[in-house]
DOROFI-914614 format. One record per residue (C-alpha): residue in three letters; x, y, z; residue number from 1. Coordinates in pm, whole numbers. Last residue first. Layout:
DOROFI-914614
> ala,X,Y,Z,NUM
...
***
This chain:
DOROFI-914614
> phe,1532,2139,-1086,460
> glu,1262,1812,-1051,459
> tyr,1223,1592,-741,458
> his,1075,1268,-669,457
> trp,1102,1144,-347,456
> ile,1082,757,-256,455
> ser,1014,642,152,454
> ile,1169,306,266,453
> ala,1021,127,592,452
> asp,1072,-73,925,451
> ala,1443,47,1042,450
> gly,1400,387,1046,449
> leu,1318,516,687,448
> arg,1523,401,413,447
> cys,1636,619,193,446
> val,1517,594,-225,445
> ile,1579,959,-485,444
> thr,1410,977,-753,443
> gly,1494,1238,-1061,442
> arg,1829,1196,-1292,441
> asp,1899,866,-1029,440
> gly,1915,781,-669,439
> val,2015,584,-368,438
> cys,1974,669,17,437
> gly,2095,352,262,436
> gly,2022,628,500,435
> val,1730,821,716,434
> pro,1681,940,1048,433
> gly,1476,1151,960,432
> pro,1131,1352,777,431
> val,1305,1500,491,430
> ser,1503,1793,391,429
> gly,1553,1952,85,428
> ile,1683,1973,-271,427
> met,2022,2150,-259,426
> arg,2186,2148,-585,425
> val,2563,2066,-682,424
> thr,2719,2161,-958,423
> glu,3062,2090,-1034,422
> pro,2965,1699,-1109,421
> gly,2755,1810,-1428,420
> ala,2466,2064,-1542,419
> pro,2231,1765,-1432,418
> ser,2260,1824,-1094,417
> leu,2446,1705,-831,416
> val,2259,1565,-561,415
> ala,2144,1704,-225,414
> leu,1929,1573,106,413
> trp,1925,1705,425,412
> ala,1798,1499,735,411
> pro,1517,1639,976,410
> gly,1535,1527,1324,409
> thr,1565,1250,1517,408
> glu,1949,1155,1520,407
> thr,1966,1511,1538,406
> pro,2260,1681,1256,405
> gln,2145,1468,981,404
> arg,2316,1533,654,403
> tyr,2237,1383,312,402
> gly,2437,1374,-43,401
> val,2307,1168,-291,400
> phe,2529,1185,-633,399
> thr,2332,1059,-937,398
> ala,2299,750,-1138,397
> asp,2236,711,-1493,396
> gly,2608,540,-1577,395
> arg,2509,326,-1269,394
> gly,2802,266,-987,393
> glu,2581,369,-688,392
> leu,2727,639,-436,391
> glu,2579,697,-133,390
> thr,2709,1004,119,389
> glu,2699,1127,428,388
> trp,2803,1477,415,387
> ala,3084,1543,646,386
> ser,3322,1448,377,385
> leu,3382,1461,-9,384
> pro,3584,1716,-134,383
> leu,3436,1784,-508,382
> leu,3534,1887,-852,381
> thr,3911,1809,-829,380
> arg,4014,1827,-1167,379
> gly,4168,1453,-1293,378
> thr,4130,1678,-1632,377
> gly,3859,1507,-1861,376
> pro,3675,1252,-1618,375
> asp,3665,1570,-1343,374
> ile,3748,1472,-1008,373
> ile,3533,1348,-685,372
> arg,3679,1356,-384,371
> gly,3757,1055,-101,370
> ser,3960,1160,187,369
> gly,4327,1132,313,368
> ser,4454,1499,248,367
> gly,4303,1775,-73,366
> ala,4402,1708,-414,365
> asp,4404,2088,-551,364
> ala,4798,2125,-571,363
> ser,4845,1735,-683,362
> ala,4615,1741,-993,361
> asp,4878,1668,-1250,360
> ala,4660,1730,-1607,359
> ala,4864,1667,-1931,358
> ala,4953,1926,-2047,357
> ala,4875,2248,-2226,356
> ala,4641,2062,-2499,355
> pro,4401,1978,-2271,354
> tyr,4188,1690,-2422,353
> gly,4062,1698,-2741,352
> arg,4269,1402,-2920,351
> gly,4578,1638,-2929,350
> asp,4769,1439,-2770,349
> gly,4852,1641,-2422,348
> asp,5248,1666,-2286,347
> ala,5292,1458,-1968,346
> ala,5271,1690,-1675,345
> ala,5536,1592,-1339,344
> gly,5499,1409,-1051,343
> ser,5336,1414,-759,342
> gly,5252,1223,-374,341
> gly,4958,1130,-195,340
> asp,5046,1350,135,339
> ala,4795,1189,352,338
> ser,4801,821,241,337
> val,4466,636,215,336
> ser,4352,839,-86,335
> tyr,4025,778,-282,334
> ala,3947,950,-628,333
> val,3583,927,-737,332
> leu,3503,975,-1162,331
> tyr,3206,1098,-1268,330
> ser,2870,994,-1477,329
> gly,2949,634,-1500,328
> phe,3030,586,-1098,327
> asp,3466,509,-1195,326
> val,3653,427,-935,325
> val,3992,587,-853,324
> leu,4222,453,-666,323
> asp,4552,482,-402,322
> ala,4537,868,-515,321
> pro,4747,1154,-615,320
> val,4626,1241,-947,319
> arg,4764,1186,-1282,318
> trp,4585,1336,-1616,317
> val,4634,1228,-2012,316
> thr,4916,986,-2037,315
> arg,4923,827,-2392,314
> gly,4863,516,-2429,313
> thr,4757,605,-2792,312
> arg,4425,500,-2837,311
> pro,4327,424,-2506,310
> asp,4448,773,-2368,309
> val,4582,687,-2015,308
> ala,4502,749,-1696,307
> glu,4748,768,-1411,306
> ile,4725,711,-1040,305
> arg,4963,807,-787,304
> thr,5135,640,-485,303
> asp,5310,403,-627,302
> asp,5172,390,-1008,301
> pro,4800,288,-1069,300
> phe,4691,277,-1349,299
> cys,4350,440,-1520,298
> ile,4206,395,-1871,297
> leu,4015,662,-2063,296
> glu,3636,719,-2155,295
> gly,3478,643,-1840,294
> cys,3811,556,-1591,293
> gly,3837,194,-1662,292
> thr,4079,7,-1457,291
> ile,4439,-105,-1349,290
> arg,4419,-266,-1053,289
> gly,4555,-136,-715,288
> pro,4809,-73,-457,287
> gly,5050,49,-682,286
> tyr,5212,-144,-1010,285
> arg,5488,30,-1215,284
> val,5424,-31,-1632,283
> pro,5595,16,-1856,282
> arg,5381,170,-2235,281
> his,5319,-37,-2527,280
> trp,5025,140,-2843,279
> leu,4830,73,-3030,278
> gln,4901,-323,-3182,277
> arg,4675,-423,-3426,276
> leu,4389,-630,-3316,275
> thr,4131,-538,-3561,274
> thr,3801,-536,-3334,273
> pro,3987,-504,-2983,272
> asp,4203,-214,-3093,271
> phe,4537,-320,-2861,270
> gly,4691,-170,-2598,269
> thr,5039,-386,-2442,268
> val,5092,-332,-2083,267
> gly,5464,-368,-1972,266
> leu,5717,-591,-1764,265
> glu,6075,-444,-1837,264
> gly,6284,-779,-1944,263
> gly,6331,-632,-2311,262
> arg,5942,-637,-2362,261
> trp,5779,-866,-2108,260
> gln,5380,-847,-2170,259
> arg,5042,-728,-1971,258
> leu,4757,-748,-2248,257
> leu,4534,-459,-2241,256
> leu,4245,-453,-2575,255
> ala,4091,-114,-2611,254
> gly,3721,89,-2595,253
> ala,3741,186,-2279,252
> met,3826,-161,-2155,251
> ser,3915,-474,-2226,250
> asp,4137,-678,-2046,249
> pro,4407,-967,-2122,248
> arg,4603,-1119,-1767,247
> ser,4897,-1238,-1964,246
> val,4969,-1299,-2304,245
> glu,5330,-1412,-2476,244
> gly,5294,-1335,-2875,243
> leu,4977,-1157,-2995,242
> asp,4901,-1407,-3265,241
> ala,4636,-1276,-3458,240
> thr,4270,-1399,-3566,239
> arg,3978,-1145,-3667,238
> leu,3558,-1196,-3772,237
> val,3518,-1535,-3694,236
> thr,3143,-1587,-3683,235
> gly,2984,-1664,-3367,234
> asp,2597,-1617,-3473,233
> arg,2488,-1367,-3204,232
> gly,2859,-1194,-3058,231
> asp,3039,-1196,-3428,230
> arg,3349,-1304,-3280,229
> val,3747,-1164,-3294,228
> gln,3980,-1407,-3247,227
> ala,4329,-1448,-3068,226
> trp,4608,-1677,-3023,225
> gly,4871,-1593,-2783,224
> asp,4938,-1945,-2628,223
> thr,4707,-1888,-2355,222
> gly,4440,-1808,-2492,221
> val,4274,-1457,-2603,220
> leu,3887,-1482,-2712,219
> leu,3725,-1166,-2780,218
> ala,3323,-1145,-2805,217
> gln,3160,-853,-3032,216
> gly,2822,-692,-2983,215
> ala,2988,-347,-3140,214
> ser,3339,-379,-2966,213
> gly,3441,-679,-2761,212
> ala,3341,-802,-2442,211
> leu,3575,-1037,-2354,210
> val,3657,-1466,-2263,209
> glu,4038,-1515,-2159,208
> thr,4102,-1873,-2331,207
> pro,4278,-2187,-2139,206
> val,4344,-2395,-2434,205
> ala,4147,-2603,-2689,204
> leu,3843,-2392,-2669,203
> asp,3558,-2545,-2828,202
> ala,3300,-2307,-2966,201
> arg,2946,-2233,-2862,200
> trp,2643,-2081,-3110,199
> leu,2299,-1928,-3040,198
> glu,2189,-2093,-2682,197
> asp,1856,-1952,-2564,196
> gly,1868,-1816,-2212,195
> thr,1557,-1616,-2335,194
> ala,1670,-1235,-2288,193
> val,2046,-1234,-2242,192
> asp,2052,-1456,-2545,191
> val,2321,-1789,-2517,190
> ala,2677,-1765,-2657,189
> arg,2872,-2128,-2521,188
> leu,3199,-2132,-2476,187
> thr,3361,-2506,-2430,186
> ser,3638,-2636,-2232,185
> ser,4024,-2677,-2261,184
> thr,4260,-2700,-1958,183
> ala,4086,-2937,-1746,182
> gly,4093,-2926,-1357,181
> ala,3752,-3053,-1311,180
> asp,3631,-3175,-1708,179
> asp,3547,-2995,-1997,178
> pro,3565,-2609,-1799,177
> glu,3252,-2378,-1876,176
> asp,3283,-2031,-2047,175
> ile,2999,-1851,-2107,174
> leu,2925,-1531,-2330,173
> ala,2632,-1355,-2224,172
> thr,2455,-1196,-2548,171
> arg,2257,-885,-2588,170
> gly,2424,-635,-2367,169
> asp,2521,-455,-2651,168
> asp,2849,-446,-2485,167
> thr,2908,-841,-2478,166
> leu,2786,-920,-2171,165
> val,3047,-1165,-1953,164
> leu,2894,-1450,-1782,163
> gly,3154,-1538,-1445,162
> asp,2880,-1732,-1209,161
> pro,2648,-1956,-1361,160
> ala,2353,-1856,-1546,159
> val,2000,-1861,-1426,158
> trp,1622,-1847,-1657,157
> arg,1312,-1658,-1738,156
> thr,1315,-1615,-1360,155
> gln,978,-1475,-1260,154
> gly,979,-1110,-1144,153
> thr,656,-1073,-1315,152
> gln,742,-714,-1529,151
> ala,1155,-701,-1572,150
> asp,1107,-1058,-1619,149
> leu,1438,-1245,-1422,148
> val,1769,-1367,-1515,147
> val,1948,-1486,-1215,146
> thr,2314,-1471,-1257,145
> ser,2477,-1776,-1023,144
> gly,2768,-1637,-718,143
> thr,2919,-1887,-490,142
> gly,3240,-2034,-717,141
> pro,3446,-1672,-530,140
> gly,3264,-1485,-362,139
> ser,2952,-1334,-390,138
> arg,2630,-1367,-431,137
> pro,2267,-1254,-585,136
> asp,2374,-1158,-925,135
> val,2086,-984,-1079,134
> leu,2017,-964,-1470,133
> val,1655,-809,-1479,132
> val,1517,-860,-1796,131
> asp,1250,-651,-2062,130
> gly,1603,-434,-2213,129
> ile,1855,-522,-1991,128
> arg,1815,-363,-1655,127
> arg,2181,-474,-1419,126
> val,2203,-518,-1067,125
> gln,2486,-576,-871,124
> arg,2635,-777,-590,123
> leu,2286,-830,-384,122
> arg,2351,-951,-47,121
> trp,2441,-1294,61,120
> ser,2347,-1488,381,119
> ala,2001,-1516,258,118
> ala,2023,-1594,-98,117
> asp,1694,-1778,-158,116
> phe,1479,-1450,-234,115
> pro,1114,-1538,-275,114
> val,952,-1364,-539,113
> thr,791,-981,-507,112
> trp,581,-797,-780,111
> gln,495,-399,-886,110
> leu,467,-204,-562,109
> ala,380,158,-659,108
> gly,666,409,-609,107
> asp,529,614,-886,106
> pro,859,687,-1062,105
> val,1016,448,-1065,104
> gly,768,126,-1012,103
> tyr,845,-73,-744,102
> ala,1045,-454,-725,101
> ser,1026,-689,-450,100
> leu,1284,-962,-344,99
> gln,1208,-1175,-54,98
> trp,1394,-1367,210,97
> thr,1258,-1590,488,96
> thr,1246,-1628,845,95
> ala,1139,-1867,1055,94
> ser,997,-1867,1386,93
> gly,605,-1781,1210,92
> gln,648,-1676,893,91
> ala,891,-1369,909,90
> ala,957,-1167,621,89
> ala,1363,-1029,545,88
> ser,1344,-775,249,87
> thr,1548,-689,-41,86
> val,1453,-418,-228,85
> leu,1461,-311,-626,84
> leu,1375,-40,-764,83
> arg,1268,-56,-1133,82
> asp,1230,198,-1400,81
> gly,1613,158,-1525,80
> ala,1792,-66,-1188,79
> leu,1745,110,-866,78
> val,1889,-81,-596,77
> ile,1788,-73,-204,76
> asp,1941,-390,-2,75
> arg,1831,-463,318,74
> ala,1483,-336,385,73
> lys,1259,-403,634,72
> val,913,-340,478,71
> gln,628,-82,553,70
> his,659,153,216,69
> ser,615,486,154,68
> ala,565,661,-157,67
> val,521,977,-365,66
> gln,722,1205,-155,65
> val,755,1524,-356,64
> leu,1131,1687,-353,63
> leu,1158,2051,-509,62
> pro,911,2260,-350,61
> gly,970,2579,-389,60
> ser,1220,2873,-388,59
> pro,1484,2634,-189,58
> pro,1661,2766,76,57
> ala,1959,2988,-11,56
> ala,2335,2868,-51,55
> gly,2610,2979,217,54
> ala,2640,2594,361,53
> leu,2563,2437,-6,52
> gly,2944,2436,-122,51
> ala,3136,2402,225,50
> leu,2900,2086,295,49
> leu,2952,1981,-36,48
> ala,3317,2031,102,47
> leu,3289,1775,379,46
> gly,3182,1453,235,45
> val,3212,1086,367,44
> val,3205,794,177,43
> ala,3002,440,84,42
> ala,3053,294,-260,41
> leu,2941,45,-489,40
> pro,3097,-39,-778,39
> arg,3104,-416,-986,38
> ala,3242,-292,-1328,37
> arg,3310,-606,-1494,36
> gly,3533,-570,-1818,35
> ala,3812,-545,-1486,34
> ala,3712,-680,-1219,33
> leu,3743,-416,-888,32
> arg,3525,-525,-703,31
> thr,3375,-204,-496,30
> arg,3133,-353,-200,29
> gln,3268,-108,68,28
> pro,3466,213,-1,27
> ser,3606,349,283,26
> arg,3371,541,568,25
> trp,3552,873,721,24
> trp,3377,1124,891,23
> arg,3571,1440,1041,22
> arg,3474,1697,1327,21
> gly,3644,2052,1418,20
> ala,3318,2188,1456,19
> pro,3046,1979,1276,18
> pro,2891,2171,964,17
> ser,2585,2412,987,16
> pro,2250,2273,932,15
> pro,2073,2363,595,14
> ser,1841,2688,630,13
> glu,1484,2770,743,12
> pro,1359,2396,708,11
> his,1229,2268,410,10
> arg,891,1965,510,9
> ala,884,1700,215,8
> leu,516,1743,1,7
> gly,248,1513,-20,6
> leu,129,1144,-5,5
> glu,213,970,289,4
> ile,117,606,180,3
> val,144,355,-78,2
> met,-1,-41,16,1
***
């Protein structure tokens, strides 16, 4: 049942920042598997308050509560026009788990189905066409991807852990070993919407299966042979011998291979369609892994992160940080050390990035915290502290910041406006206590106390 329709109340002014107090929550539930971005992080934010404290209260009702549901929510995830919530339901002395879907933005309950992963949390949810892909389990060997009908919640088919989706989302690539410990395997390509097998191929050597470009599949064997196949019918479009290979990755429109050349470890970038070599550069691994950063590739280098152009291999910008996480429309850099390090700037490469230099963002990086950075330059747009912040790794996700001065008083909400990450907008207040907030470009959902969730619609 939908209850408590109406407008959220706006206090006279935003709450003052806490004097001399700083919160820090490290990134949580962030898995940096190349090509399988699964980030979900919670951090704390200081400059958000600095940017908002002097702002005037909203002139009109930006925030409208559209629904409130009595449910003991554990996981809350937005996936397109569906809000998915896992919750506990008591049946006598036993507790069962269920997965419910609510419409966005009206907040009406669409369906509820049993959820059989009580000991696991939702790892990732993706909406593709008329299906929702739910990875309900985490941990090696314990996962499986359940493909649900978006309209009814009924299971269409179940895939084993480790499936790879082509970049158009239409085909699932599943590599199945022939026997326990076998080096050979069978690659099956399956239609995501139906679970029907499209084609299969025998792989005689251990092979990394990756998403290519334009719906294609990339196959890279440990013997160095690589293939590009059509994702829908399996036609071999290109083959090449790439030499000695290690840990292939596909990200930012490039195929990456770790290779030793002249006694030095480096990364070689290839065109994922033609398998032509684009560049090679030596690497020094820091505490993190190579990850995608929007249209760039982020390399860990001691106490810095270097963002590299995937077509040329040249450094575009560098920041003192230990980790950069891609949240779709913006990047968040996390630093553990206080100084972070620095480095000389490199020349731009003429591909639309600043021509003066590859930005070295040491000067404005701050210390020991997370910060939103510009994907094109690495410049700090918004340091994070003082406000509780929920960041969700989806392309249409927005930044949701909230601050609650007292345990039972109202909480203030703020979002990134469509104009860009540097534009932060206070959209009003909601009754407290709140927590676990997620949002997109028009909807914010929060836990309200321990036994309810509330859904608000906002406009600029």
